[in-house]
C-alpha positions as CSV (number, residue, x, y, z in Angstrom):
1,M,78.1,88.7,104.3
2,N,75.9,89.4,101.3
3,N,77.4,88.3,98.0
4,L,77.3,91.4,95.8
5,R,77.3,91.2,92.0
6,R,76.9,94.3,89.8
7,S,77.1,95.0,86.1
8,L,79.4,98.0,85.7
9,L,79.7,98.3,82.0
10,K,77.4,97.1,79.2
11,R,78.1,97.3,75.5
12,G,77.9,100.9,74.3
13,V,77.7,102.4,77.8
14,G,80.2,105.0,78.6
15,L,81.9,104.1,81.9
16,G,85.0,103.3,79.9
17,T,84.9,106.7,78.2
18,L,87.0,109.5,79.6
19,A,84.0,111.7,80.1
20,S,85.1,114.4,82.5
21,A,87.6,117.2,81.8
22,P,89.8,117.1,79.8
23,T,87.7,115.7,77.0
24,L,90.1,113.5,75.1
25,L,89.9,113.3,71.3
26,W,91.8,110.3,70.1
27,S,93.3,110.3,66.7
28,N,92.5,107.8,64.0
29,L,96.1,107.3,62.8
30,A,96.9,106.4,59.3
31,Q,97.7,102.7,59.0
32,A,100.2,100.8,56.9
33,Q,99.2,97.6,55.2
34,T,102.1,95.3,55.6
35,P,101.2,91.7,56.8
36,L,102.2,90.6,60.3
37,N,105.5,88.7,60.4
38,A,106.5,86.5,63.3
39,E,110.3,86.6,62.5
40,R,111.4,89.5,64.6
41,H,110.3,91.9,61.9
42,F,108.3,93.9,64.4
43,S,105.6,95.7,62.5
44,P,102.2,96.0,64.4
45,T,100.3,96.9,61.3
46,V,96.6,96.9,60.6
47,S,94.8,94.0,62.2
48,E,91.3,92.8,63.1
49,W,89.9,93.5,66.5
50,R,90.8,90.9,69.2
51,E,88.5,90.3,72.2
52,F,89.8,89.4,75.6
53,E,88.3,88.5,79.0
54,V,90.5,89.8,81.8
55,T,89.9,88.5,85.4
56,T,91.5,90.0,88.5
57,R,90.9,88.3,91.8
58,V,92.1,89.4,95.3
59,D,91.9,87.2,98.3
60,I,92.9,88.7,101.7
61,S,94.3,86.2,104.2
62,A,95.8,88.7,106.8
63,V,92.7,90.4,108.2
64,E,93.6,93.2,110.6
65,G,90.7,95.5,111.0
66,E,88.9,97.0,108.1
67,T,90.4,96.1,104.7
68,R,90.2,98.2,101.5
69,V,91.0,97.1,98.0
70,W,91.2,99.1,94.7
71,L,91.3,97.5,91.3
72,P,91.9,99.4,88.0
73,I,89.2,99.3,85.4
74,P,90.0,100.1,81.7
75,S,89.2,103.8,81.2
76,L,90.1,104.2,77.5
77,E,87.8,104.4,74.5
78,T,90.1,104.7,71.4
79,P,90.5,103.6,67.8
80,W,92.7,100.8,69.1
81,Q,90.8,99.8,72.3
82,T,87.2,99.6,73.5
83,T,85.7,98.2,76.7
84,L,82.7,95.9,76.2
85,S,81.7,95.1,79.8
86,S,82.9,94.8,83.4
87,D,81.3,92.8,86.2
88,F,82.4,92.0,89.7
89,V,81.6,89.7,92.6
90,S,82.6,90.5,96.2
91,N,81.7,89.7,99.8
92,G,82.3,93.3,100.8
93,E,80.9,96.6,99.8
94,S,82.1,97.5,96.3
95,K,81.5,100.3,94.0
96,V,83.0,102.0,90.9
97,L,84.9,105.2,91.5
98,K,86.7,107.6,89.2
99,S,89.8,109.6,90.1
100,G,91.1,112.9,88.7
101,P,90.2,114.9,85.6
102,E,91.1,111.9,83.3
103,S,88.5,109.8,85.1
104,A,90.7,106.8,85.9
105,A,88.1,104.1,86.8
106,M,88.6,101.7,89.6
107,L,86.6,99.2,91.6
108,A,86.8,100.1,95.3
109,S,85.9,97.5,97.9
110,V,85.6,97.8,101.7
111,F,85.6,94.7,104.0
112,S,84.6,94.9,107.7
113,K,86.9,93.7,110.4
114,D,84.5,90.8,111.0
115,N,85.0,89.5,107.4
116,K,87.6,86.7,107.8
117,A,88.0,85.9,104.1
118,P,87.6,89.0,102.1
119,F,87.6,88.6,98.3
120,V,86.8,90.6,95.2
121,E,86.8,89.4,91.5
122,L,86.6,91.8,88.6
123,V,85.9,90.4,85.0
124,T,86.4,92.8,82.1
125,R,85.9,92.3,78.4
126,V,87.9,94.5,76.0
127,K,88.7,94.7,72.4
128,T,92.2,95.7,71.2
129,K,94.0,96.0,67.9
130,N,97.4,96.7,66.6
131,R,98.3,100.4,66.0
132,Q,100.8,101.8,63.6
133,T,101.5,105.3,62.2
134,R,102.5,105.8,58.7
135,F,104.6,108.9,58.9
136,G,105.2,109.7,55.3
137,D,105.4,113.4,54.6
138,L,104.7,115.0,58.0
139,S,104.3,118.4,56.4
140,Q,101.0,117.2,54.9
141,Q,97.9,117.3,56.9
142,N,96.3,113.9,57.5
143,A,92.5,114.1,57.2
144,T,91.8,111.0,59.2
145,W,92.5,112.2,62.7
146,T,90.7,114.6,65.1
147,H,92.3,117.7,66.4
148,E,92.8,118.1,70.2
149,T,91.5,121.2,71.8
150,E,94.1,123.7,73.0
151,D,92.9,123.1,76.6
152,N,93.6,119.4,76.3
153,L,97.0,120.0,74.7
154,K,97.9,122.4,77.6
155,Y,96.8,119.8,80.1
156,Y,99.2,117.2,78.6
157,K,102.0,119.7,78.7
158,R,101.6,120.4,82.4
159,A,104.0,119.5,85.2
160,T,103.0,117.0,87.8
161,R,104.7,115.8,91.0
162,W,106.6,113.1,89.2
163,L,106.9,114.9,85.9
164,P,108.4,118.4,86.5
165,T,109.1,120.5,83.4
166,D,111.6,122.9,84.9
167,G,115.1,122.6,86.3
168,I,117.2,119.7,85.0
169,V,114.3,118.3,83.0
170,R,113.9,121.5,81.1
171,E,117.6,121.9,80.6
172,T,117.9,118.3,79.3
173,A,115.0,118.7,77.0
174,L,116.4,121.9,75.4
175,K,119.8,120.2,74.9
176,V,118.3,117.1,73.4
177,T,116.0,118.9,71.0
178,Q,118.4,121.6,69.9
179,G,118.2,122.2,66.1
180,A,114.8,120.5,65.7
181,K,112.6,122.1,63.0
182,S,109.3,120.5,63.8
183,D,107.5,118.7,66.6
184,A,108.1,115.4,64.9
185,Q,111.8,116.0,64.9
186,K,111.7,117.0,68.6
187,A,109.9,113.7,69.4
188,K,112.4,111.6,67.4
189,L,115.4,113.3,69.0
190,I,113.9,112.7,72.5
191,Y,113.0,109.1,71.6
192,D,116.6,108.5,70.4
193,W,118.1,110.1,73.4
194,V,116.0,108.0,75.8
195,V,116.9,104.8,73.9
196,A,120.6,105.7,74.0
197,N,120.9,107.0,77.6
198,T,118.4,105.0,79.7
199,Y,118.6,101.3,80.3
200,R,116.4,98.6,81.8
201,E,117.4,97.9,85.4
202,V,116.1,94.5,86.2
203,K,116.5,95.1,90.0
204,V,113.9,97.8,90.1
205,R,110.7,96.6,91.7
206,G,107.5,96.5,89.7
207,C,107.4,99.0,86.9
208,G,109.4,101.7,88.8
209,E,108.0,105.0,90.0
210,G,108.8,107.5,87.2
211,D,110.7,110.0,89.4
212,I,112.5,111.6,86.4
213,K,114.0,114.5,88.3
214,S,115.9,112.2,90.6
215,M,116.9,110.0,87.7
216,L,118.4,113.0,85.8
217,E,120.0,114.6,88.8
218,S,121.7,111.4,89.9
219,G,122.7,110.4,86.4
220,N,121.3,106.9,87.2
221,L,119.0,106.4,84.2
222,G,118.3,102.7,84.9
223,G,114.7,101.8,85.5
224,K,111.7,100.0,84.1
225,C,108.8,101.1,81.9
226,A,107.2,103.6,84.3
227,D,110.7,105.2,84.7
228,I,111.9,105.1,81.1
229,N,108.7,106.1,79.3
230,A,108.2,108.8,82.0
231,V,111.6,110.3,81.0
232,F,110.3,110.4,77.4
233,V,107.0,112.0,78.4
234,G,108.7,114.5,80.8
235,L,111.2,115.6,78.2
236,C,108.5,116.0,75.6
237,R,106.4,118.2,77.9
238,A,109.5,120.3,78.9
239,S,110.2,120.9,75.2
240,G,106.6,122.0,74.6
241,L,105.1,118.8,73.3
242,A,101.9,117.3,74.7
243,A,102.6,113.8,75.9
244,R,101.3,111.2,78.3
245,D,101.9,107.8,79.8
246,V,99.4,105.1,79.2
247,Y,99.3,102.4,82.0
248,G,98.2,98.9,81.2
249,L,98.8,95.2,81.0
250,R,100.2,92.7,78.5
251,L,97.6,90.0,77.9
252,V,99.0,87.3,75.6
253,P,102.2,86.4,73.7
254,S,103.6,88.8,71.2
255,A,103.0,87.8,67.6
256,F,106.4,89.1,66.6
257,G,108.8,86.6,68.2
258,Y,109.8,88.7,71.2
259,K,109.4,86.7,74.5
260,E,110.0,89.8,76.7
261,L,107.1,91.7,75.0
262,S,104.6,88.9,75.8
263,G,102.1,88.2,78.5
264,N,101.3,84.8,79.9
265,P,97.5,84.7,79.9
266,S,97.4,82.1,82.7
267,N,99.4,84.3,85.1
268,L,99.6,88.0,84.4
269,K,101.2,88.9,87.7
270,G,104.1,91.1,86.7
271,S,102.8,91.8,83.2
272,Q,101.9,95.4,83.9
273,H,103.4,97.7,81.3
274,C,103.4,101.4,80.8
275,R,103.5,102.9,77.2
276,A,103.6,106.5,76.0
277,E,102.0,108.9,73.5
278,V,103.1,112.2,72.0
279,Y,100.8,114.6,70.1
280,L,102.2,115.7,66.7
281,S,100.5,118.5,64.9
282,A,100.4,116.7,61.6
283,M,99.4,113.3,62.9
284,G,97.6,113.6,66.3
285,W,98.4,111.2,69.1
286,V,101.3,108.9,68.1
287,A,102.3,105.7,69.9
288,M,105.7,105.5,71.6
289,D,107.5,102.9,73.7
290,P,111.3,103.4,74.2
291,A,111.1,101.3,77.4
292,D,110.4,98.2,75.4
293,V,113.4,98.9,73.2
294,A,115.4,99.0,76.4
295,K,113.8,95.7,77.5
296,V,114.7,93.9,74.3
297,M,118.3,95.3,74.5
298,R,118.7,94.0,78.0
299,Q,116.6,90.8,78.2
300,E,115.8,89.4,74.8
301,T,119.2,87.7,74.4
302,P,121.7,86.3,77.0
303,T,124.0,89.3,76.4
304,W,123.2,92.9,76.9
305,I,122.8,94.5,73.4
306,K,123.6,98.2,73.3
307,Q,123.3,98.9,69.5
308,V,120.0,99.8,67.8
309,S,121.5,98.4,64.6
310,D,121.6,94.9,66.1
311,P,119.2,92.6,64.2
312,V,117.4,91.8,67.4
313,V,116.9,95.4,68.4
314,K,116.5,97.2,65.1
315,P,112.9,96.0,64.4
316,V,111.6,97.2,67.7
317,Y,113.7,100.4,67.7
318,S,112.2,101.3,64.4
319,A,108.6,100.2,65.0
320,L,108.1,101.5,68.6
321,F,108.4,105.1,67.4
322,G,104.8,105.1,66.2
323,S,103.5,101.6,66.9
324,W,102.0,99.4,69.5
325,E,101.0,95.7,69.3
326,G,97.5,94.8,70.3
327,N,98.4,92.1,72.8
328,W,98.2,94.8,75.5
329,M,95.3,96.5,77.3
330,G,95.5,100.1,78.6
331,W,94.0,101.0,82.0
332,N,94.3,104.8,82.1
333,T,96.5,107.8,81.5
334,S,96.4,109.2,85.0
335,H,99.2,110.5,87.1
336,D,99.0,111.3,90.9
337,V,96.0,109.1,91.5
338,V,94.0,109.6,94.7
339,L,92.4,106.5,96.2
340,A,89.1,107.5,97.7
341,G,88.8,106.1,101.3
342,S,92.5,105.4,101.7
343,T,94.1,106.1,105.0
344,S,97.2,107.4,103.1
345,K,96.9,111.0,101.9
346,E,99.8,110.4,99.4
347,P,98.6,110.0,95.8
348,L,99.9,107.1,93.8
349,P,102.2,108.0,90.9
350,F,99.9,105.8,88.7
351,L,97.2,103.1,89.0
352,M,98.3,99.9,87.3
353,Y,98.4,97.3,90.0
354,P,95.8,96.0,92.5
355,I,96.1,98.1,95.7
356,A,95.1,97.0,99.2
357,E,95.5,98.3,102.8
358,N,94.3,97.5,106.3
359,D,94.8,98.8,109.8
360,S,98.5,97.9,109.6
361,G,99.1,99.8,106.4
362,R,99.3,99.3,102.7
363,F,100.0,95.9,101.2
364,D,103.0,95.4,98.9
365,S,101.5,95.3,95.4
366,Y,104.8,94.2,94.0
367,D,104.7,90.9,96.0
368,P,101.6,89.1,94.8
369,D,102.8,85.9,96.6
370,L,102.2,87.7,99.9
371,F,99.4,90.0,98.7
372,K,97.2,87.3,97.2
373,Y,96.0,88.4,93.8
374,Q,95.7,86.7,90.4
375,I,95.2,88.2,87.0
376,T,94.4,86.0,84.0
377,A,93.3,86.7,80.4
378,K,91.4,84.6,77.9
379,E,91.0,85.5,74.2
380,I,87.4,85.1,73.0
381,K,87.5,83.6,69.6
382,P,84.8,84.6,67.1
383,A,82.2,82.0,66.2
384,A,83.1,80.0,63.1
């Protein structure tokens, strides 16, 4: 087999930009100026850019006919993340594809049945930084952010297969936001409801599926990040707010003393994490992460904490309505992702994990010990 190596992204080239419809306009949110604090005072305030090299490698040992592999590539260009380059090496046929109107980028590889040791390795360099909104007086226009177009806002209010906006979702959203006088009040009521009513269920595999209709109908509101943050996004959309999930990966330890909000850069299997955003008319896109509040409640201490006033929970409960820490890299914001060349016609609810299939079917992405893949990260320190 020929050993293929291609440069996918170079500094300043736009593969990482969401170039096809809808055209996304990311807000430059106002930033607070409080120094970082590593004593559980979770406050991801202004920081310098950090550069990371992220490597994903897949080795296929069970060869049964033609094998196909898809790896997510960062597709976001924002005030808090930029992609510098992506390169790959593979002994199959590999190319970059984009899926859906949000242009979720992926590296798609095909290996013939005669290839006895298929592999593909993707190396991406990204820059990230902390992100925090200073809410202040939400009635005052903030001149530092860019307005979304009405078409884009409409797009992020739409229903999807996994995010319906009618039925029980609509009914719940109307109850939760009753009495709200502004979009910011709606978002806060939904955030508080999600924190109070959902919980992290450690038995859920991977990040969950985000089937919010089934969760609400069953009354079983336990899940993981792709479930809990999807409830937030779905309720926002059903109440008339533009909102979206952002699918990504924790890269390195948290600077704020929370073990459960950290990534282990030497082994990032299982470090996938979904976040959320809501568009507020006086502020633009605002960071949200009620799922990580639930994670801290459930897993940061030996006992299950259920009060947001608890000293361990209060910092993240307060901060994650408007903030993200820059130890995380976003892949994309796409729902219902279609994998070009897949034998399965069913779209994925999201693309956050390596995906592979062969003549026997799709591999289990949630079992990286059987589906052999590795993800690692390395922080690139600036020259002294």
